[in-house]
C-alpha positions in Angstrom: -0.4 0.3 -0.1 1.0 3.3 -1.1 1.4 6.9 1.2 -1.0 9.4 0.3 -0.4 13.0 0.8 -3.2 15.5 0.6 -2.2 19.0 0.3 -4.4 22.0 0.2 -3.1 24.2 -3.5 -6.2 26.2 -3.9 -8.4 28.3 -0.8 -11.1 30.6 -1.7 -14.0 32.2 0.8 -13.7 31.3 4.1 -12.7 27.6 5.1 -14.6 27.2 8.3 -11.8 24.3 9.1 -9.5 27.6 8.5 -7.7 25.7 6.2 -4.9 27.6 4.0 -2.6 26.8 0.8 0.2 24.7 1.6 -1.2 22.6 4.3 -0.5 18.5 4.1 -2.6 15.7 5.3 -1.0 12.5 5.4 -4.4 9.9 4.2 -5.4 6.8 5.7 -8.1 5.1 7.2 -9.2 7.7 9.5 -9.5 11.6 9.5 -6.2 13.2 10.2 -5.7 15.7 12.8 -6.8 19.0 11.6 -8.2 18.1 8.5 -12.1 18.7 8.1 -13.7 15.8 7.9 -16.2 16.4 5.1 -13.2 17.4 3.3 -12.1 14.0 4.1 -15.0 12.3 3.1 -14.5 13.8 -0.3 -10.8 13.1 -0.8 -10.9 9.4 0.5 -12.5 7.5 -2.1 -10.2 9.2 -4.4 -7.2 8.2 -2.0 -7.7 4.4 -1.6 -7.4 4.7 -5.5 -4.4 5.8 -5.1 -3.4 3.7 -1.9 -3.8 0.6 -4.0 -1.8 1.3 -7.3 -4.7 3.0 -9.3 -5.1 5.6 -11.2 -7.6 8.0 -12.6 -7.4 8.4 -16.9 -8.2 12.5 -17.0 -4.9 13.1 -14.2 -1.3 13.7 -16.5 -0.1 12.2 -13.6 -0.8 8.8 -12.8 0.1 9.5 -9.3 -2.0 12.3 -8.4 -5.5 13.4 -8.3 -7.0 17.0 -7.6 -10.4 16.8 -5.7 -12.2 19.9 -4.1 -14.0 19.9 -1.1 -17.7 19.9 -0.9 -18.5 23.7 0.2 -18.9 25.0 -3.3 -19.6 28.7 -1.8 -15.9 28.4 -0.1 -14.0 25.5 -1.7 -10.8 24.3 -0.8 -8.3 22.2 -3.5 -6.4 19.4 -2.3 -3.8 17.8 -4.7 -3.6 13.8 -3.7 0.0 12.4 -4.4 1.1 8.7 -3.9 4.4 8.7 -1.9 
């Protein structure tokens, strides 16, 4: 199983969880400390694919995925990278 790191690459509006560009979290089977649980729920399915060696056909880099949190008014965008 591969390690997956989630990095905040964009944040618009006001994130109630306080996320900001540059923050990083190791994604495992539980919500990492400091990561909004709603964001984790959005990231988790994509992280699982990367953790087990899969990739996404729409991504140019097979070792990453770009995923946004579900708050459309204050989006936080994460880059998931397989380590």
